[in-house]
Structures are given as C-alpha cells and as structure tokens.
Backbone as a chain_set.jsonl record, in Angstrom:
{"seq": "MRIYLPGTSATLRTLFDSAQVDDPKTGFAVTPGLREWYRDDDIEELEYAAMTEAARASLRLIEADPEAARRRVVIAVDAAEGDVTVRDDLDRGVVRLTRPIALAFVASIHVDDETAAPVVEAAAAAITAADLGDPQAQERVDDAEGNELSWYANQELPELLQQF", "coords": {"N": [[-23.134, 12.432, 19.013], [-22.827, 8.938, 18.621], [-20.644, 7.144, 16.669], [-19.573, 4.479, 14.685], [-16.91, 3.462, 13.463], [-15.448, 1.538, 10.74], [-12.126, -0.134, 10.668], [-8.946, -1.093, 10.205], [-5.666, -2.867, 11.309], [-3.835, -1.046, 10.359], [-5.326, 1.373, 10.16], [-5.442, 1.848, 13.016], [-2.824, 2.318, 13.645], [-2.425, 4.808, 12.068], [-4.132, 6.226, 13.458], [-2.885, 6.395, 15.86], [-0.496, 7.704, 15.265], [-1.198, 10.142, 14.359], [-2.935, 11.166, 15.988], [-5.659, 11.494, 15.353], [-8.688, 10.643, 13.518], [-8.779, 10.32, 10.594], [-9.452, 8.727, 8.063], [-11.511, 5.928, 8.028], [-14.111, 8.009, 6.241], [-16.638, 7.185, 6.324], [-19.06, 5.716, 8.399], [-21.142, 4.024, 10.831], [-24.224, 4.286, 12.571], [-26.732, 4.877, 15.075], [-29.452, 5.599, 13.039], [-32.155, 6.958, 11.42], [-33.066, 4.973, 9.361], [-31.808, 2.735, 10.489], [-33.282, 2.377, 12.931], [-35.75, 1.83, 11.884], [-35.218, -0.531, 10.258], [-34.207, -2.188, 12.339], [-36.257, -2.222, 14.513], [-36.48, -1.93, 17.197], [-36.605, -0.309, 20.308], [-34.469, -0.323, 22.113], [-31.83, 1.295, 22.955], [-29.159, 0.218, 23.36], [-29.228, -2.123, 21.97], [-29.535, -1.184, 19.28], [-27.28, 0.334, 19.026], [-25.416, -1.571, 19.181], [-26.098, -3.132, 16.723], [-25.311, -1.145, 15.018], [-22.576, -1.216, 15.508], [-22.231, -3.709, 14.746], [-22.607, -3.672, 11.967], [-20.53, -1.967, 11.255], [-18.182, -3.754, 12.037], [-18.611, -5.574, 9.94], [-18.169, -3.866, 7.827], [-15.429, -3.489, 8.223], [-14.324, -6.022, 7.445], [-14.39, -5.87, 4.754], [-12.469, -3.754, 4.339], [-10.127, -5.144, 5.183], [-9.996, -7.047, 3.455], [-9.306, -5.633, 1.291], [-6.74, -4.741, 1.74], [-3.712, -6.268, 1.945], [-1.771, -6.245, 3.738], [-2.78, -5.62, 6.102], [-3.595, -6.725, 9.557], [-5.431, -9.836, 10.184], [-7.841, -9.185, 11.745], [-10.675, -7.756, 12.831], [-11.759, -4.374, 13.191], [-13.131, -1.945, 14.962], [-13.843, 1.638, 15.54], [-15.131, 3.56, 17.903], [-16.621, 6.74, 17.944], [-17.23, 9.679, 19.594], [-19.036, 12.051, 17.963], [-19.787, 15.477, 17.099], [-23.127, 16.385, 16.002], [-23.088, 18.14, 13.924], [-21.149, 17.508, 12.566], [-21.71, 15.264, 10.996], [-23.219, 13.372, 8.593], [-26.234, 11.821, 7.574], [-26.68, 8.922, 5.866], [-28.801, 7.021, 5.032], [-29.602, 6.509, 2.478], [-27.788, 5.033, 1.208], [-27.425, 2.816, 2.785], [-28.803, 1.111, 5.616], [-28.291, 2.727, 8.619], [-25.949, 4.157, 7.834], [-23.396, 6.55, 7.792], [-21.629, 9.78, 7.042], [-18.676, 11.283, 7.917], [-17.957, 14.761, 8.172], [-15.516, 15.762, 8.991], [-12.176, 15.356, 10.274], [-11.871, 13.441, 13.261], [-10.802, 13.84, 16.538], [-8.369, 12.105, 18.705], [-9.198, 12.308, 21.476], [-11.751, 12.27, 21.132], [-12.456, 9.587, 20.63], [-14.166, 7.022, 21.846], [-14.107, 4.526, 22.434], [-12.318, 1.356, 21.284], [-12.684, -1.34, 19.44], [-11.721, -4.61, 18.848], [-10.959, -7.766, 17.296], [-9.762, -10.692, 18.976], [-6.586, -12.273, 18.817], [-7.077, -15.045, 18.464], [-9.114, -15.191, 16.709], [-8.174, -14.585, 14.268], [-7.748, -16.631, 11.994], [-10.574, -17.262, 11.118], [-11.381, -14.636, 10.681], [-9.776, -13.899, 8.53], [-10.766, -15.735, 6.561], [-13.299, -14.941, 6.373], [-12.9, -12.282, 5.311], [-11.948, -12.934, 2.756], [-14.265, -13.944, 1.703], [-16.097, -11.982, 1.908], [-16.998, -10.126, -0.473], [-18.265, -12.126, -2.148], [-20.38, -12.933, -0.251], [-21.708, -10.582, -0.011], [-22.858, -10.435, -2.432], [-24.614, -12.47, -2.362], [-23.947, -15.186, -2.056], [-24.371, -18.33, -0.316], [-22.76, -19.805, 0.797], [-20.427, -18.509, 1.425], [-21.331, -16.331, 2.895], [-21.838, -17.871, 5.152], [-19.137, -17.988, 6.1], [-18.552, -15.276, 6.637], [-20.617, -15.143, 8.604], [-19.371, -16.713, 10.466], [-17.34, -15.35, 11.485], [-18.669, -12.935, 12.619], [-19.619, -14.157, 14.683], [-17.918, -14.175, 16.635], [-17.027, -12.325, 19.512], [-16.072, -8.737, 19.768], [-13.228, -7.401, 21.369], [-12.957, -4.847, 23.9], [-11.295, -1.747, 24.2], [-10.169, 0.754, 25.799], [-9.5, 4.474, 24.688], [-7.055, 5.302, 25.801], [-5.511, 2.846, 25.82], [-4.45, 2.376, 23.441], [-1.592, 2.267, 22.593], [-0.855, 0.113, 23.865], [-2.423, -1.749, 22.581], [-1.681, -1.545, 19.839], [0.817, -3.019, 20.058], [0.087, -5.762, 19.783], [-0.089, -6.203, 17.197]], "CA": [[-23.544, 11.203, 18.313], [-21.957, 7.915, 18.508], [-20.284, 6.798, 15.437], [-18.821, 3.231, 14.827], [-15.921, 3.46, 12.04], [-14.705, 0.485, 10.383], [-11.01, -0.15, 10.353], [-7.881, -2.221, 10.159], [-4.486, -2.302, 12.127], [-3.193, 0.209, 9.762], [-5.987, 2.539, 10.769], [-5.196, 2.18, 14.4], [-1.603, 2.902, 13.612], [-2.624, 6.033, 11.831], [-4.686, 7.031, 14.663], [-1.793, 6.806, 17.104], [0.482, 8.554, 14.858], [-1.776, 11.519, 13.941], [-3.976, 11.52, 17.139], [-6.835, 11.737, 15.043], [-9.294, 9.597, 12.781], [-8.983, 10.983, 9.133], [-10.377, 7.88, 7.411], [-12.659, 6.139, 6.931], [-15.175, 8.933, 6.74], [-17.716, 6.514, 6.523], [-19.269, 4.79, 9.585], [-22.349, 3.485, 11.098], [-24.624, 4.863, 13.831], [-28.258, 4.852, 14.993], [-30.02, 6.65, 12.3], [-33.667, 6.497, 11.104], [-33.157, 3.995, 8.492], [-31.467, 1.482, 11.33], [-34.231, 2.092, 13.771], [-36.586, 1.198, 11.017], [-35.025, -1.757, 9.926], [-34.169, -3.138, 13.475], [-37.569, -2.263, 15.019], [-36.162, -2.036, 18.553], [-36.421, 1.093, 20.913], [-33.394, -0.406, 23.06], [-30.689, 1.94, 22.411], [-28.128, -0.642, 23.411], [-29.375, -3.08, 20.865], [-29.312, -0.457, 18.315], [-25.828, 0.663, 19.077], [-24.878, -3.0, 18.902], [-26.492, -3.32, 15.313], [-24.568, -0.259, 14.242], [-21.207, -1.662, 15.592], [-22.044, -5.105, 13.966], [-22.339, -3.314, 10.566], [-19.002, -1.433, 11.1], [-17.479, -4.696, 11.926], [-18.754, -6.361, 8.581], [-17.259, -3.106, 6.916], [-13.995, -3.855, 8.54], [-13.742, -7.112, 6.633], [-14.189, -5.16, 3.339], [-11.153, -3.129, 4.382], [-9.161, -6.142, 5.41], [-9.81, -7.755, 2.169], [-8.598, -4.641, 0.211], [-5.26, -4.516, 2.305], [-3.094, -7.523, 2.268], [-0.824, -6.071, 4.899], [-3.611, -5.555, 7.413], [-3.66, -7.922, 10.583], [-6.694, -10.373, 9.988], [-8.655, -8.843, 12.863], [-11.78, -6.635, 12.584], [-11.277, -3.245, 14.053], [-14.137, -0.771, 14.997], [-13.473, 2.6, 16.401], [-16.483, 4.172, 18.424], [-16.219, 8.119, 18.294], [-18.385, 10.835, 19.682], [-19.029, 13.193, 16.904], [-21.051, 16.29, 16.928], [-24.277, 15.937, 15.075], [-23.082, 19.049, 12.752], [-19.879, 16.816, 11.728], [-22.316, 13.993, 10.566], [-24.373, 13.36, 7.453], [-26.745, 10.524, 7.468], [-26.649, 8.448, 4.512], [-29.449, 5.85, 4.801], [-29.801, 6.092, 1.075], [-26.732, 3.952, 0.933], [-27.606, 1.416, 3.509], [-29.109, 1.268, 6.942], [-27.24, 3.149, 9.545], [-24.631, 4.586, 7.0], [-23.25, 8.137, 8.051], [-20.361, 10.259, 6.724], [-18.025, 12.309, 8.779], [-17.398, 15.588, 7.409], [-14.136, 16.3, 9.285], [-11.357, 14.422, 11.21], [-12.11, 13.295, 14.882], [-9.433, 13.839, 17.446], [-8.296, 10.865, 19.44], [-9.841, 12.496, 22.507], [-13.183, 11.92, 20.926], [-12.611, 8.148, 20.579], [-14.925, 6.527, 23.021], [-13.438, 2.997, 22.597], [-11.865, 0.686, 20.152], [-12.975, -2.773, 19.352], [-10.937, -5.437, 18.116], [-10.919, -9.255, 17.493], [-8.756, -11.256, 19.696], [-5.655, -12.863, 17.88], [-7.467, -16.275, 18.063], [-10.166, -14.985, 15.658], [-7.608, -14.446, 12.959], [-8.032, -17.505, 10.943], [-11.882, -17.073, 10.893], [-11.721, -13.362, 10.056], [-9.328, -14.157, 7.169], [-11.589, -16.641, 5.829], [-14.456, -14.181, 6.043], [-12.665, -11.163, 4.468], [-11.836, -13.416, 1.489], [-15.687, -14.301, 1.449], [-17.261, -10.878, 1.889], [-17.568, -9.743, -1.597], [-19.222, -13.131, -2.447], [-21.226, -13.019, 0.408], [-22.39, -9.281, -0.468], [-23.549, -10.774, -3.907], [-25.747, -13.367, -2.157], [-23.225, -16.542, -2.041], [-24.786, -18.715, 0.877], [-21.506, -20.434, 1.483], [-19.608, -17.256, 1.582], [-22.022, -15.873, 4.006], [-21.572, -18.793, 6.287], [-17.857, -17.494, 6.679], [-18.944, -14.104, 7.345], [-21.191, -15.333, 9.961], [-18.695, -17.33, 11.476], [-16.668, -14.231, 12.022], [-19.533, -12.324, 13.307], [-19.978, -15.075, 16.068], [-16.627, -13.536, 17.667], [-17.285, -10.832, 19.968], [-15.065, -7.76, 19.684], [-12.824, -7.028, 22.538], [-13.085, -3.506, 24.198], [-10.264, -1.07, 24.679], [-10.302, 2.584, 26.031], [-8.454, 5.009, 23.865], [-5.56, 5.253, 26.296], [-4.896, 1.553, 25.579], [-3.983, 2.143, 21.954], [-0.176, 1.808, 22.411], [-0.525, -1.444, 23.909], [-2.97, -2.674, 21.666], [-0.754, -1.83, 18.676], [1.798, -4.042, 20.093], [-0.413, -6.925, 19.456], [-0.294, -6.4, 15.767]], "C": [[-22.616, 10.186, 18.292], [-21.815, 7.258, 17.19], [-19.534, 5.473, 15.357], [-18.117, 3.107, 13.309], [-15.214, 2.195, 12.009], [-13.146, 0.776, 10.256], [-10.101, -1.344, 10.137], [-6.628, -1.864, 11.214], [-4.067, -1.154, 11.607], [-3.894, 1.364, 10.144], [-5.699, 2.959, 12.157], [-3.656, 2.911, 14.409], [-1.618, 4.282, 13.14], [-3.108, 6.811, 12.94], [-3.681, 7.188, 15.667], [-0.89, 7.75, 16.565], [0.25, 9.862, 14.532], [-2.697, 12.002, 15.112], [-5.216, 12.055, 16.671], [-7.372, 10.769, 13.976], [-9.523, 10.511, 11.585], [-9.927, 10.079, 8.394], [-10.568, 6.602, 7.997], [-13.711, 7.298, 7.267], [-16.536, 8.408, 6.761], [-18.132, 5.572, 7.487], [-20.672, 4.54, 9.719], [-22.885, 4.012, 12.483], [-26.218, 4.588, 13.735], [-29.02, 5.702, 14.277], [-31.542, 6.133, 12.065], [-33.708, 5.168, 10.516], [-32.87, 2.57, 9.479], [-32.533, 1.262, 12.247], [-35.37, 1.394, 12.894], [-36.666, -0.3, 10.776], [-35.055, -2.676, 11.101], [-35.489, -3.193, 14.417], [-37.44, -2.451, 16.487], [-35.949, -0.702, 19.139], [-35.077, 0.885, 21.766], [-32.249, 0.021, 22.565], [-29.32, 1.08, 22.373], [-28.141, -1.651, 22.419], [-29.087, -2.445, 19.693], [-27.993, 0.042, 17.944], [-25.04, -0.624, 18.668], [-24.93, -3.403, 17.4], [-25.622, -2.358, 14.67], [-23.099, -0.806, 14.238], [-21.097, -2.927, 14.683], [-21.703, -4.598, 12.314], [-20.995, -2.691, 10.207], [-18.001, -2.674, 10.938], [-17.221, -5.392, 10.464], [-18.067, -5.272, 7.631], [-15.837, -3.399, 7.02], [-13.528, -5.091, 7.634], [-13.466, -6.662, 5.16], [-12.619, -4.559, 3.322], [-10.023, -3.886, 4.485], [-8.857, -6.698, 4.234], [-9.051, -6.911, 1.125], [-7.1, -4.312, 0.649], [-4.639, -5.803, 2.918], [-2.049, -7.681, 3.43], [-1.459, -6.004, 6.375], [-3.726, -6.788, 8.317], [-5.241, -8.481, 10.29], [-7.362, -10.453, 11.353], [-9.635, -7.686, 12.573], [-11.477, -5.45, 13.744], [-12.598, -2.046, 13.925], [-13.649, 0.28, 16.025], [-14.934, 3.547, 16.731], [-15.97, 5.641, 18.812], [-17.443, 8.929, 18.477], [-18.119, 12.035, 18.732], [-20.229, 14.245, 17.203], [-21.983, 16.291, 15.645], [-23.861, 16.923, 13.72], [-21.982, 18.494, 11.769], [-20.489, 15.514, 10.933], [-23.275, 14.241, 9.599], [-24.936, 12.144, 7.604], [-27.162, 10.287, 6.21], [-27.469, 7.137, 4.337], [-29.915, 5.51, 3.445], [-29.009, 5.142, 0.66], [-26.738, 2.779, 1.619], [-27.973, 2.006, 4.856], [-27.968, 1.649, 7.74], [-26.001, 3.835, 8.986], [-24.782, 6.186, 7.412], [-21.978, 8.465, 7.392], [-20.106, 11.181, 7.707], [-17.755, 13.438, 7.892], [-16.133, 16.233, 7.883], [-13.367, 15.206, 10.123], [-12.06, 14.427, 12.657], [-10.808, 13.191, 15.529], [-9.629, 12.506, 18.461], [-9.17, 11.05, 20.875], [-11.268, 12.186, 22.314], [-13.56, 10.372, 20.796], [-13.009, 7.677, 21.803], [-14.351, 5.203, 23.443], [-13.096, 2.421, 21.299], [-12.09, -0.774, 20.319], [-12.393, -3.653, 18.539], [-10.989, -7.1, 18.286], [-9.907, -9.759, 18.094], [-7.767, -12.182, 18.678], [-6.1, -14.34, 17.528], [-8.453, -16.446, 16.871], [-9.444, -14.786, 14.306], [-7.943, -15.214, 11.722], [-9.498, -17.244, 10.225], [-12.112, -15.793, 10.129], [-11.025, -13.314, 8.688], [-10.16, -14.74, 6.261], [-12.745, -15.741, 5.348], [-14.282, -12.749, 5.212], [-12.394, -11.758, 3.154], [-13.16, -13.759, 0.968], [-16.585, -13.158, 1.346], [-17.712, -10.449, 0.627], [-18.642, -10.919, -2.078], [-20.429, -13.205, -1.454], [-22.32, -11.692, 0.169], [-23.319, -9.768, -1.578], [-24.68, -11.984, -3.465], [-25.107, -14.895, -1.987], [-23.654, -17.259, -0.575], [-23.722, -19.248, 1.671], [-20.58, -19.387, 2.092], [-20.003, -16.607, 2.999], [-21.987, -16.79, 5.053], [-20.156, -18.228, 6.973], [-17.829, -16.31, 7.219], [-19.62, -14.174, 8.675], [-20.429, -15.9, 11.004], [-17.729, -16.224, 12.245], [-17.644, -13.298, 13.146], [-19.898, -12.953, 14.629], [-18.947, -14.807, 17.112], [-16.922, -12.356, 18.049], [-15.97, -10.086, 19.958], [-14.647, -7.578, 21.095], [-12.885, -5.513, 22.724], [-11.79, -2.937, 24.713], [-10.689, 0.328, 24.762], [-9.091, 3.165, 24.996], [-7.033, 5.293, 24.312], [-4.779, 3.999, 26.111], [-4.349, 1.312, 24.244], [-2.692, 1.8, 21.845], [-0.048, 0.561, 22.798], [-1.331, -2.192, 23.158], [-2.362, -2.708, 20.409], [0.284, -2.896, 18.921], [1.525, -5.377, 19.609], [-0.244, -7.281, 17.877], [1.255, -6.54, 15.166]], "O": [[-21.487, 10.51, 17.924], [-22.82, 6.835, 16.619], [-18.661, 5.44, 16.224], [-18.677, 2.744, 12.275], [-14.526, 1.765, 12.935], [-12.826, 1.861, 9.77], [-10.549, -2.468, 9.911], [-6.585, -0.803, 11.837], [-3.91, -0.195, 12.363], [-3.25, 2.363, 10.463], [-5.689, 4.138, 12.509], [-3.399, 3.905, 15.088], [-0.86, 5.05, 13.73], [-2.604, 7.869, 13.317], [-3.698, 8.223, 16.333], [-0.463, 8.628, 17.314], [1.152, 10.69, 14.403], [-3.143, 13.149, 15.135], [-5.844, 12.898, 17.311], [-6.523, 10.029, 13.481], [-10.395, 11.379, 11.613], [-11.051, 10.478, 8.089], [-9.56, 6.163, 8.551], [-14.103, 7.488, 8.418], [-17.486, 9.081, 7.161], [-17.536, 4.495, 7.444], [-21.417, 4.817, 8.778], [-22.113, 4.163, 13.43], [-26.84, 4.217, 12.74], [-29.347, 6.715, 14.896], [-31.983, 5.063, 12.486], [-34.322, 4.266, 11.085], [-33.516, 1.533, 9.323], [-32.839, 0.092, 12.477], [-35.85, 0.347, 13.328], [-37.605, -1.077, 10.947], [-35.697, -3.725, 11.082], [-35.711, -4.231, 15.04], [-38.299, -3.141, 17.038], [-35.173, 0.064, 18.567], [-34.54, 1.926, 22.146], [-31.599, -0.688, 21.798], [-28.497, 1.239, 21.472], [-27.059, -2.062, 22.001], [-28.35, -3.071, 18.931], [-27.616, 0.167, 16.779], [-24.107, -0.593, 17.866], [-23.959, -3.939, 16.865], [-25.109, -2.78, 13.633], [-22.453, -0.87, 13.192], [-20.104, -3.175, 13.999], [-20.786, -5.034, 11.618], [-20.436, -2.837, 9.12], [-17.18, -2.741, 10.024], [-16.143, -5.683, 9.946], [-17.415, -5.702, 6.679], [-15.121, -3.541, 6.028], [-12.398, -5.093, 7.148], [-12.492, -7.03, 4.503], [-11.768, -4.845, 2.479], [-8.967, -3.489, 3.993], [-7.692, -6.882, 3.88], [-8.315, -7.392, 0.263], [-6.361, -3.66, -0.089], [-4.908, -6.294, 4.014], [-1.6, -8.711, 3.932], [-0.909, -6.235, 7.452], [-3.956, -7.869, 7.775], [-6.165, -7.676, 10.18], [-7.459, -11.492, 12.005], [-9.19, -6.673, 12.034], [-11.064, -5.636, 14.889], [-12.883, -1.435, 12.896], [-13.16, -0.022, 17.114], [-15.62, 4.094, 15.867], [-15.148, 5.844, 19.706], [-18.438, 8.912, 17.754], [-17.155, 12.799, 18.779], [-21.38, 13.911, 17.486], [-21.578, 16.208, 14.485], [-24.229, 16.578, 12.597], [-21.845, 18.813, 10.588], [-19.723, 14.802, 10.283], [-24.08, 15.169, 9.684], [-24.131, 11.232, 7.792], [-27.811, 11.06, 5.505], [-27.016, 6.228, 3.64], [-30.512, 4.462, 3.197], [-29.397, 4.373, -0.219], [-26.159, 1.779, 1.195], [-27.596, 3.116, 5.231], [-26.87, 1.1, 7.657], [-25.057, 4.049, 9.747], [-25.801, 6.877, 7.399], [-21.208, 7.536, 7.148], [-20.976, 11.813, 8.305], [-17.301, 13.141, 6.787], [-15.678, 17.187, 7.251], [-13.978, 14.248, 10.595], [-12.724, 15.381, 13.064], [-9.869, 12.529, 15.087], [-10.688, 12.031, 18.87], [-9.759, 10.082, 21.358], [-11.957, 11.857, 23.28], [-14.719, 9.961, 20.844], [-12.311, 7.864, 22.8], [-14.162, 4.867, 24.613], [-13.531, 2.933, 20.268], [-11.677, -1.355, 21.323], [-12.576, -3.446, 17.339], [-11.057, -7.598, 19.41], [-8.86, -9.22, 17.737], [-8.32, -12.782, 17.756], [-5.655, -14.885, 16.518], [-8.615, -17.473, 16.211], [-10.112, -14.824, 13.273], [-8.319, -14.712, 10.663], [-9.607, -17.054, 9.014], [-12.846, -15.743, 9.142], [-11.593, -12.753, 7.751], [-10.275, -14.232, 5.145], [-13.13, -15.738, 4.179], [-15.196, -12.185, 4.611], [-12.645, -10.967, 2.244], [-13.239, -13.882, -0.254], [-17.685, -13.252, 0.801], [-18.937, -10.364, 0.54], [-19.794, -10.59, -2.359], [-21.502, -13.566, -1.936], [-23.543, -11.829, 0.177], [-24.511, -9.459, -1.558], [-25.537, -12.334, -4.277], [-25.924, -15.79, -1.77], [-23.205, -16.658, 0.401], [-23.674, -19.215, 2.901], [-20.068, -19.522, 3.203], [-19.251, -16.412, 3.954], [-22.174, -16.215, 6.125], [-20.064, -18.05, 8.188], [-17.16, -16.134, 8.237], [-19.329, -13.484, 9.651], [-20.657, -15.71, 12.199], [-17.451, -16.297, 13.442], [-17.308, -13.061, 14.306], [-20.419, -12.314, 15.543], [-19.08, -15.156, 18.285], [-17.088, -11.404, 17.286], [-14.899, -10.674, 20.111], [-15.493, -7.58, 21.99], [-12.866, -4.855, 21.684], [-11.188, -3.549, 25.595], [-11.409, 0.927, 23.962], [-8.089, 2.56, 24.615], [-6.067, 5.477, 23.572], [-3.552, 4.005, 26.213], [-3.852, 0.234, 23.919], [-2.464, 0.966, 20.969], [0.759, -0.177, 22.23], [-1.009, -3.371, 23.011], [-2.415, -3.765, 19.779], [0.595, -3.637, 17.989], [2.392, -6.097, 19.114], [-0.264, -8.426, 17.424], [1.436, -6.718, 13.961]]}, "num_chains": 1, "name": "protein.A"}
C-alpha cells in the first residue's frame, strides 16, 4: 500500500541517519474515506489527493519546528497492508503505520523547491488559522499548495540533504 508521510527537513535527516522512517506514524493513503470524498476512480488522481493531504500536514510540522527548512516534505513509502491501520474516522485518507519503514521501501521523496520557501513559511504560519476557517489564512495555504513538489528517488537523499 502506498503511504504518503508528511515530513520536514529534520525528518529527511533522520531518515538518512537511521535508514528508516520512524516518525511520523500518521500518513495519508487512498482509503475508503478518501475514495468516497474524492469520488473519482482514477488511481493517479486519488494518489495525488493523498499526497496533497500529506503536504498540508507537512505545513503543520514545519509550524511546530522553528529549525525546519521552510519547504514541505512528503515521503512516499510502500508498506505492507498489515503494517497500516486505516483511520478515516480522524480525517479522510488518514492511516497509521504500526512499525518503522526501512529506507529501501521509500518509493520517492517530494520536496518544495527553494524558491517556494517564502510562500511555505507564510502558509506554515497560517495553517492553524486556516484549519479553523480563516479565509485569509486559507489563501496563504492555497498559495503554497499551488507549488508542485519536486520528485526525488530514495537514492538521491544524500544530494537532497545538501540543499538544506
């Protein structure tokens, strides 16, 4: 099962140092709740929706970590279905990993380009207000979501870390 884990630059450093994804244990995937909400059978569209939810969650992690680079990070991992618990009761597409995932099971890493940092910083500062319904804060989050994340293979992690 493909899982999209939100992260930060610190998450990537830990992934490199330990060769596994320990945290976060909460991610996003194509779940029954996401399928019902999105109402599309195109698996690529559904996967993109799950990744978008993870990118939004990355903003919350960035907001909580003043040391993290102001760039959203999403780690796509392939997990065994037995290692995943669907938690659509929390929000659409939410899953929990029950154990760490080895770097070998990281399918790809998705990160904002450096040029997106000011927009991501504003979005991270606004994410809580956006979650609570503030339309101006939501505009700042939408601005960040307008930036496409760049794709990296797991083998490119050392080079990616040099950007931070």
